[in-house]
DRENMAR-185072 format. One record per residue: residue number from 1; residue in three letters; chain; x, y, z of N, C-alpha, C, O, CB in turn. Coordinates in pm, 1 decimal, m for minus. Atoms other than C-alpha are relative to their C-alpha. Glycine has a CB too. Layout:
N
+-----+-----+----+----------+----------+----------+----------+----------+----------+----------+----------+----------+----------+----------+----------+----------+----------+----------+
:   i :  aa : ch :       nX :       nY :       nZ :      caX :      caY :      caZ :       cX :       cY :       cZ :       oX :       oY :       oZ :      cbX :      cbY :      cbZ :
+-----+-----+----+----------+----------+----------+----------+----------+----------+----------+----------+----------+----------+----------+----------+----------+----------+----------+
: NUM : ala :  A :        X :        Y :        Z :        X :        Y :        Z :        X :        Y :        Z :        X :        Y :        Z :        X :        Y :        Z :
...
+-----+-----+----+----------+----------+----------+----------+----------+----------+----------+----------+----------+----------+----------+----------+----------+----------+----------+
This chain:
81
+-----+-----+----+----------+----------+----------+----------+----------+----------+----------+----------+----------+----------+----------+----------+----------+----------+----------+
:   i :  aa : ch :       nX :       nY :       nZ :      caX :      caY :      caZ :       cX :       cY :       cZ :       oX :       oY :       oZ :      cbX :      cbY :      cbZ :
+-----+-----+----+----------+----------+----------+----------+----------+----------+----------+----------+----------+----------+----------+----------+----------+----------+----------+
:   1 : met :  A :    m97.8 :    m96.6 :     53.2 :  m2089.2 :    280.6 :   1263.4 :     56.4 :    m41.1 :   m111.9 :    104.1 :   m154.2 :   m120.1 :    100.6 :     30.8 :     85.3 :
:   2 : lys :  A :    m58.3 :     36.8 :    122.3 :  m1972.6 :    291.9 :    925.6 :     80.8 :    105.8 :    m85.6 :     73.5 :    219.4 :    m38.9 :   m104.4 :    m49.4 :    m76.5 :
:   3 : leu :  A :    m71.9 :   m101.2 :     54.3 :  m1749.5 :    487.1 :    678.5 :    m96.9 :     75.2 :    m80.8 :   m180.1 :      8.4 :   m142.2 :    117.1 :    m47.6 :    m75.8 :
:   4 : lys :  A :     95.5 :    m64.4 :     88.9 :  m1945.0 :    767.9 :    497.6 :    m18.3 :    m40.3 :   m139.9 :     69.9 :   m103.3 :   m198.2 :     29.0 :    126.8 :     m4.2 :
:   5 : glu :  A :     30.9 :      9.4 :    137.5 :  m2097.6 :    749.3 :    167.1 :    105.3 :     42.7 :   m122.5 :    137.4 :    m20.2 :   m223.3 :   m115.4 :     78.1 :     m9.8 :
:   6 : asn :  A :    m96.9 :    m63.2 :    100.0 :  m1849.2 :   1002.7 :     m1.2 :    137.1 :    m46.0 :     17.9 :    222.3 :     15.8 :    m46.0 :      1.2 :    150.7 :      9.9 :
:   7 : leu :  A :   m130.2 :     54.4 :     29.3 :  m1542.6 :    803.0 :     64.1 :     15.1 :   m145.6 :    m68.9 :    m62.2 :   m241.3 :    m74.7 :     68.7 :     m1.8 :    126.3 :
:   8 : ile :  A :    m33.3 :    142.9 :     73.5 :  m1354.8 :    537.6 :   m131.5 :     97.7 :    m38.0 :     74.6 :    204.2 :     21.4 :     90.9 :     44.6 :     m4.4 :   m156.0 :
:   9 : tyr :  A :   m106.7 :     82.4 :    m46.5 :  m1199.4 :    273.5 :     57.5 :     58.0 :   m110.3 :    m62.4 :    m11.9 :   m202.3 :   m104.9 :    m30.7 :    m41.8 :    101.0 :
:  10 : arg :  A :    m80.5 :    110.4 :     55.5 :   m921.8 :     53.9 :    m71.3 :     52.0 :    m96.3 :     97.3 :    144.1 :    m50.7 :    165.0 :    111.4 :     51.8 :    m72.4 :
:  11 : glu :  A :    m45.3 :     54.9 :   m103.9 :   m858.9 :   m220.1 :    155.7 :    116.9 :    m64.2 :    m41.8 :    204.5 :    m73.9 :     44.1 :    m89.6 :    m78.3 :     61.2 :
:  12 : glu :  A :   m134.3 :     29.6 :      2.4 :   m579.3 :   m370.6 :    m23.9 :    109.9 :     99.6 :    m44.2 :    221.3 :     49.8 :    m59.9 :      7.8 :   m103.7 :    m74.4 :
:  13 : asp :  A :    m72.4 :    m92.3 :    m47.5 :   m410.3 :    m46.3 :    m43.0 :     17.0 :     71.5 :    113.9 :    108.6 :    150.2 :    137.8 :     m9.5 :     57.1 :    m55.7 :
:  14 : ala :  A :    m12.2 :    m55.7 :   m154.1 :   m485.7 :     46.5 :    304.9 :    m17.1 :    163.8 :    m21.8 :     67.7 :    235.0 :     31.8 :    170.3 :    m43.0 :     82.0 :
:  15 : val :  A :     23.7 :   m121.7 :     33.3 :   m617.9 :    385.7 :    183.9 :   m165.5 :     51.3 :     m5.1 :   m250.8 :    m20.9 :    m56.8 :     69.7 :      9.9 :   m126.4 :
:  16 : ile :  A :    121.8 :    m88.0 :     25.2 :   m934.2 :    641.0 :    205.8 :      6.5 :    106.3 :    m67.4 :     97.1 :    187.0 :    m46.6 :    m53.6 :     41.3 :    100.9 :
:  17 : phe :  A :     m7.8 :   m108.8 :     79.5 :  m1000.7 :    873.5 :    m20.9 :   m124.3 :     83.4 :      5.2 :   m223.5 :     42.0 :    m54.9 :     29.7 :    m40.7 :   m130.5 :
:  18 : asn :  A :    113.8 :   m123.5 :    m17.5 :  m1244.1 :   1198.3 :     70.0 :    m19.6 :     45.3 :   m133.9 :     57.0 :    119.2 :   m195.7 :     46.9 :    136.4 :     98.3 :
:  19 : thr :  A :     31.3 :   m105.6 :    160.0 :  m1394.6 :   1304.1 :   m261.9 :    m48.8 :    111.8 :      1.3 :    m60.8 :    180.1 :   m100.5 :    m96.4 :    m46.1 :   m101.3 :
:  20 : glu :  A :     49.0 :   m128.9 :      0.4 :  m1537.5 :   1590.3 :   m115.2 :     89.1 :    112.0 :     31.4 :     73.2 :    229.0 :     m3.4 :    m99.9 :      4.0 :     81.6 :
:  21 : lys :  A :   m132.3 :    m63.5 :    m32.8 :  m1207.9 :   1710.4 :     28.0 :    125.2 :     m6.5 :    m91.2 :    221.1 :     70.1 :    m99.4 :     39.9 :    m54.7 :    119.4 :
:  22 : gly :  A :   m118.8 :     22.2 :     97.3 :   m994.8 :   1562.7 :   m229.1 :    127.7 :    m42.3 :     90.9 :    241.6 :     m2.9 :     66.0 :     34.0 :    145.6 :    m91.6 :
:  23 : lys :  A :    m98.6 :     55.9 :   m115.9 :   m799.7 :   1384.8 :     79.4 :     35.7 :   m125.3 :    m14.3 :    m56.9 :   m204.9 :    m29.6 :    m52.6 :      3.7 :    133.9 :
:  24 : leu :  A :    m40.2 :    126.9 :     m5.3 :   m590.4 :   1081.3 :     71.1 :     46.3 :    m49.0 :    103.2 :    164.9 :    m19.5 :    117.5 :     72.6 :    m22.9 :    m75.5 :
:  25 : ile :  A :    m42.3 :     46.5 :   m118.2 :   m558.3 :    900.5 :    400.8 :     45.7 :   m109.3 :     13.0 :    m46.0 :   m190.0 :     m2.0 :    m72.5 :      4.4 :     74.6 :
:  26 : glu :  A :    m59.1 :    112.8 :     m6.8 :   m332.0 :    614.1 :    446.9 :    m17.2 :    m57.4 :    138.9 :      3.6 :     10.1 :    239.8 :    131.9 :     15.4 :    m40.2 :
:  27 : leu :  A :     28.7 :     46.0 :   m105.8 :   m416.4 :    384.4 :    693.9 :    134.3 :   m117.6 :     29.9 :    193.1 :   m180.3 :    m58.2 :   m153.4 :    m50.4 :    m11.8 :
:  28 : asn :  A :    m96.8 :    119.0 :    m10.8 :   m159.4 :    140.4 :    880.3 :    m80.0 :   m122.4 :     18.7 :   m202.6 :   m128.0 :      9.5 :    103.6 :     14.1 :    120.6 :
:  29 : glu :  A :     65.2 :    157.7 :     m4.3 :   m221.5 :   m241.3 :    931.4 :   m130.8 :     m6.3 :    105.5 :   m238.5 :    m56.4 :     73.1 :    130.4 :   m123.0 :     63.2 :
:  30 : ser :  A :     75.1 :      2.6 :    m92.1 :   m402.8 :   m197.2 :   1246.9 :   m159.6 :     66.8 :    m16.4 :   m267.8 :     29.1 :     28.5 :     79.3 :     55.2 :     92.8 :
:  31 : ala :  A :    128.0 :    m91.1 :      6.1 :   m651.6 :     75.8 :   1139.8 :    m51.6 :    m64.9 :   m117.6 :   m173.3 :    m59.5 :   m135.5 :     19.9 :    172.7 :    m15.7 :
:  32 : asn :  A :     82.7 :     75.2 :    142.5 :   m715.2 :   m123.2 :    798.8 :    m84.2 :   m103.8 :     46.8 :   m198.6 :   m115.2 :      2.8 :    105.3 :    m79.1 :   m119.2 :
:  33 : glu :  A :     53.8 :     95.5 :    m74.4 :   m805.9 :   m400.2 :   1006.6 :   m161.5 :     55.6 :     49.8 :   m274.0 :     18.2 :     16.5 :    108.6 :    m29.9 :    122.8 :
:  34 : ile :  A :    144.7 :    m85.5 :    m77.7 :  m1071.5 :   m169.9 :   1213.8 :    m92.8 :     52.5 :   m123.2 :   m214.1 :     33.3 :   m114.3 :     53.1 :    166.2 :    108.7 :
:  35 : val :  A :     84.8 :    m36.6 :     94.6 :  m1196.4 :    m16.0 :    882.6 :    m53.4 :   m109.4 :    m60.7 :   m176.5 :   m112.5 :    m59.2 :     54.1 :     80.4 :    m86.3 :
:  36 : arg :  A :     63.1 :    159.9 :     50.0 :  m1258.0 :   m374.8 :    719.6 :    m88.9 :    m28.6 :     59.6 :   m178.1 :    m79.5 :     m8.3 :     76.0 :   m123.2 :     11.7 :
:  37 : arg :  A :     89.7 :     38.0 :    m42.5 :  m1464.5 :   m428.1 :    968.2 :   m140.3 :     73.6 :     55.2 :   m242.1 :     15.8 :     93.0 :     55.3 :    m55.6 :     63.9 :
:  38 : leu :  A :    101.2 :   m106.6 :     m9.7 :  m1685.8 :   m128.7 :   1027.8 :   m134.3 :    m10.1 :    m18.5 :   m221.2 :      8.2 :     66.7 :     26.0 :     84.6 :    m73.8 :
:  39 : asn :  A :    134.6 :     12.9 :     47.9 :  m1970.8 :   m185.4 :    831.9 :    m89.8 :   m139.1 :     58.0 :   m212.6 :   m130.9 :     57.0 :     15.3 :     m2.8 :   m160.9 :
:  40 : asn :  A :     54.0 :    126.7 :    m69.5 :  m2076.9 :   m522.7 :    987.8 :     32.0 :    m53.2 :    107.9 :      5.4 :   m171.1 :    131.8 :     10.2 :    m90.1 :    m59.1 :
:  41 : lys :  A :    m35.6 :     73.6 :   m129.1 :  m1943.7 :   m567.3 :   1312.0 :    m41.6 :     87.0 :     97.0 :    m82.7 :    199.0 :     66.8 :    149.8 :    m37.4 :     20.7 :
:  42 : thr :  A :     12.0 :   m125.7 :   m141.1 :  m1990.3 :   m399.9 :   1682.9 :    100.1 :     23.3 :     42.7 :    187.0 :    m60.5 :     18.9 :    m73.0 :    m26.3 :    131.9 :
:  43 : lys :  A :   m117.3 :    m34.1 :    m64.4 :  m1740.2 :   m242.6 :   1858.1 :     56.5 :   m124.1 :     52.7 :    165.4 :   m174.3 :     24.9 :    m20.8 :    101.2 :    104.1 :
:  44 : arg :  A :    m55.3 :    130.6 :   m128.6 :  m1714.3 :   m537.3 :   2115.8 :     52.6 :   m102.0 :   m124.8 :    162.3 :   m155.2 :   m108.2 :   m168.5 :    m98.8 :    133.3 :
:  45 : gln :  A :    m19.7 :    134.2 :     58.1 :  m1702.7 :   m796.8 :   1831.9 :    140.9 :     50.5 :    m92.0 :    209.5 :    m46.1 :   m125.5 :   m154.0 :    m66.4 :    m99.3 :
:  46 : ile :  A :    m90.4 :    m34.9 :     65.3 :  m1414.0 :   m566.3 :   1625.6 :    130.1 :    m13.0 :    106.9 :    244.8 :    m49.4 :     80.6 :    m35.8 :    132.6 :    m61.6 :
:  47 : ile :  A :   m105.5 :     m0.2 :   m133.6 :  m1215.1 :   m551.8 :   1949.7 :     35.2 :   m137.7 :     15.2 :    154.2 :   m165.6 :      1.2 :    m66.4 :     56.6 :    152.4 :
:  48 : glu :  A :      2.1 :    151.6 :    m31.0 :  m1249.0 :   m916.1 :   2017.3 :     70.6 :    m73.7 :   m121.5 :    151.8 :   m161.6 :    m92.8 :   m159.9 :    m57.5 :     19.9 :
:  49 : glu :  A :    m85.6 :     37.6 :     98.4 :  m1119.2 :   m996.2 :   1653.2 :    146.4 :     42.7 :      6.6 :    245.2 :    m29.3 :     m8.0 :    m53.7 :     42.9 :   m112.9 :
:  50 : leu :  A :   m140.1 :    m50.6 :     12.5 :   m837.9 :   m759.6 :   1674.4 :     86.1 :    m56.8 :    135.7 :    208.4 :    m44.3 :    142.3 :     m2.8 :    176.5 :     m8.8 :
:  51 : lys :  A :    m84.0 :     51.8 :   m124.1 :   m731.7 :   m918.7 :   2018.9 :     59.9 :   m142.0 :    m82.4 :    178.4 :   m174.6 :    m74.9 :   m112.3 :    m36.4 :    166.4 :
:  52 : cys :  A :    m26.8 :    159.2 :     60.8 :   m744.2 :  m1294.6 :   1799.4 :    118.9 :     26.7 :    m90.9 :    212.7 :    m52.3 :    m80.5 :   m142.9 :    m76.9 :   m100.0 :
:  53 : leu :  A :    m67.5 :    m41.7 :     86.8 :   m546.5 :  m1117.3 :   1526.0 :    137.0 :     56.8 :     53.5 :    237.5 :     56.6 :    m17.6 :    m77.5 :     83.2 :    m67.3 :
:  54 : tyr :  A :   m140.1 :    m55.6 :    m41.9 :   m270.3 :   m962.1 :   1734.6 :     10.8 :    m40.0 :    142.8 :     m4.0 :     39.4 :    235.7 :     17.8 :    167.0 :    m17.3 :
:  55 : pro :  A :      7.2 :     57.9 :   m119.1 :   m235.8 :  m1207.2 :   2012.2 :    124.0 :     38.3 :    105.3 :    106.8 :     27.9 :    226.7 :     m8.9 :   m144.2 :    m29.4 :
:  56 : asp :  A :    m71.5 :    m63.2 :    m80.5 :     71.7 :  m1065.5 :   2147.3 :     m0.1 :    125.5 :     49.6 :     94.7 :    161.1 :    119.7 :     81.3 :    m11.2 :    m33.4 :
:  57 : ser :  A :     45.6 :   m111.9 :    m46.9 :    m76.4 :   m744.0 :   2216.8 :    m73.2 :      7.0 :    112.9 :   m152.9 :    m86.0 :    124.5 :    m57.9 :     49.7 :    m80.1 :
:  58 : leu :  A :     58.1 :     20.1 :   m119.8 :   m207.1 :   m651.7 :   2565.1 :   m152.5 :     69.4 :    m41.4 :   m163.3 :    175.6 :   m102.6 :     93.0 :     71.5 :    131.9 :
:  59 : gly :  A :    147.4 :    m27.1 :     37.5 :   m609.1 :   m630.4 :   2528.4 :    m44.0 :    158.0 :      0.5 :   m102.6 :    216.7 :    m90.5 :    m94.4 :    m80.1 :    107.1 :
:  60 : glu :  A :    m23.9 :   m122.5 :     m6.1 :   m572.5 :   m278.9 :   2700.6 :     44.1 :     83.7 :   m126.6 :    m10.0 :    184.8 :   m171.4 :     83.1 :      5.0 :     91.7 :
:  61 : glu :  A :    m75.0 :   m127.9 :    102.4 :   m353.1 :   m127.5 :   2429.5 :    m97.5 :    m25.4 :   m134.6 :   m117.0 :     65.5 :   m215.3 :    210.8 :    m30.7 :    m47.0 :
:  62 : ile :  A :     80.3 :      5.8 :    133.2 :   m586.1 :   m283.6 :   2147.4 :   m125.3 :     77.9 :     21.8 :   m168.3 :    136.1 :    m77.8 :    m37.6 :   m153.0 :    m46.7 :
:  63 : glu :  A :    151.3 :    m62.5 :    m81.4 :   m921.2 :   m132.6 :   2347.8 :     53.5 :    151.0 :    m22.1 :    m29.2 :    223.6 :    m77.2 :    m35.2 :    m52.1 :    210.7 :
:  64 : glu :  A :    m31.0 :   m121.3 :    m15.3 :   m717.3 :    198.0 :   2373.1 :     29.3 :     64.1 :   m166.2 :     m9.9 :    173.5 :   m206.8 :    124.9 :      1.7 :    107.7 :
:  65 : phe :  A :    m21.4 :    m41.3 :    116.9 :   m589.4 :    204.1 :   2013.9 :   m134.9 :      5.5 :   m116.7 :   m137.1 :     82.2 :   m212.9 :    109.5 :    m86.0 :    m36.5 :
:  66 : phe :  A :    134.0 :     m2.1 :     56.5 :   m950.5 :    127.1 :   1869.7 :    m47.5 :    131.8 :     14.4 :    m52.1 :    207.9 :    m82.3 :    m94.1 :    m96.9 :     62.5 :
:  67 : glu :  A :     70.9 :   m134.6 :    m47.6 :  m1109.8 :    431.3 :   2061.5 :    107.1 :     86.8 :    m73.8 :     64.3 :    141.2 :   m175.5 :    m16.3 :     30.3 :    186.9 :
:  68 : glu :  A :    m45.0 :   m116.3 :     64.8 :   m826.5 :    657.9 :   1954.3 :    m13.5 :      9.6 :   m147.2 :    m16.5 :    118.0 :   m205.4 :    129.1 :     17.3 :     31.1 :
:  69 : phe :  A :     37.0 :    m19.4 :    157.8 :   m886.1 :    559.6 :   1583.1 :   m146.0 :     51.5 :    m14.9 :   m169.6 :    151.9 :    m82.0 :     12.3 :   m147.8 :    m87.1 :
:  70 : ile :  A :    155.0 :    m26.6 :    m31.3 :  m1259.0 :    586.0 :   1646.3 :    m13.8 :    182.2 :      2.3 :    m63.4 :    250.9 :    m86.9 :    m47.7 :    m83.0 :    178.8 :
:  71 : val :  A :    m35.2 :   m132.0 :    m17.7 :  m1184.8 :    942.5 :   1780.7 :     37.2 :     88.2 :   m115.0 :    m27.3 :    188.2 :   m146.6 :     97.5 :     m0.2 :     82.6 :
:  72 : gly :  A :    m70.1 :    m66.0 :    105.2 :   m979.0 :   1057.7 :   1504.9 :    m65.1 :    m23.4 :   m121.9 :    m61.9 :     69.6 :   m202.6 :    136.3 :    m39.5 :     m9.3 :
:  73 : ala :  A :     62.9 :    m35.0 :    117.2 :  m1185.0 :    931.6 :   1222.9 :   m120.2 :     65.9 :     24.5 :   m166.0 :    106.1 :    m82.5 :    m20.8 :   m106.7 :    m80.2 :
:  74 : lys :  A :    122.6 :    m93.7 :    m31.8 :  m1503.2 :   1121.5 :   1380.4 :     48.9 :    117.2 :    m28.1 :     m6.9 :    192.3 :   m108.1 :    m59.0 :      0.9 :    143.7 :
:  75 : lys :  A :    m47.8 :   m157.1 :     21.8 :  m1283.9 :   1429.5 :   1399.7 :     39.2 :     51.7 :   m166.9 :     27.9 :    167.0 :   m208.5 :    152.1 :     19.8 :     99.5 :
:  76 : glu :  A :    m24.7 :    m12.5 :    121.0 :  m1172.7 :   1376.1 :   1034.4 :   m134.2 :    m10.4 :    m96.3 :   m124.9 :    m11.8 :   m219.0 :    100.8 :    m95.7 :    m25.0 :
:  77 : gly :  A :    134.2 :     28.5 :     62.1 :  m1548.7 :   1330.9 :    936.6 :    m24.3 :   m133.7 :    m70.7 :   m120.3 :   m138.1 :   m147.6 :    m26.4 :    102.5 :    m97.6 :
:  78 : leu :  A :     17.4 :    102.3 :     75.2 :  m1511.5 :    980.1 :    808.2 :    m96.1 :   m104.8 :     41.8 :   m101.2 :   m212.6 :    m17.3 :    113.0 :    m47.7 :    m18.7 :
:  79 : leu :  A :     91.0 :    124.5 :    m44.4 :  m1777.7 :    781.1 :    998.6 :   m128.2 :     84.3 :     17.9 :   m142.3 :    202.6 :     48.7 :     52.4 :    m92.6 :    153.4 :
:  80 : asp :  A :    142.4 :    m32.6 :    m38.4 :  m2147.6 :    789.7 :   1022.8 :    m37.4 :    m90.5 :    110.8 :     m3.1 :   m208.7 :    112.5 :   m102.1 :    m16.2 :   m120.4 :
:  81 : glu :  A :     36.8 :     78.2 :   m109.1 :  m2301.7 :    684.9 :   1347.6 :    m85.6 :   m117.9 :    m44.8 :   m127.8 :   m198.6 :     38.0 :    m69.9 :     83.4 :    100.1 :
+-----+-----+----+----------+----------+----------+----------+----------+----------+----------+----------+----------+----------+----------+----------+----------+----------+----------+
């Protein structure tokens, strides 16, 4: 799973720009952490890293957020499988 080629991702600004639609998507901190890891990690690796990054959060909440983010990103047409 990775971001589509037509997207410009700026990690430092936590934004994704869809060049085809002219749409700017702002990411919260957690979503930015997911996107940062998409191109070179598996789903399980990303979730485990997020659990380490956010130790005060419940593992189920992290997994749920990850799944919700992926579903939303797919609906927005941001991801290639």
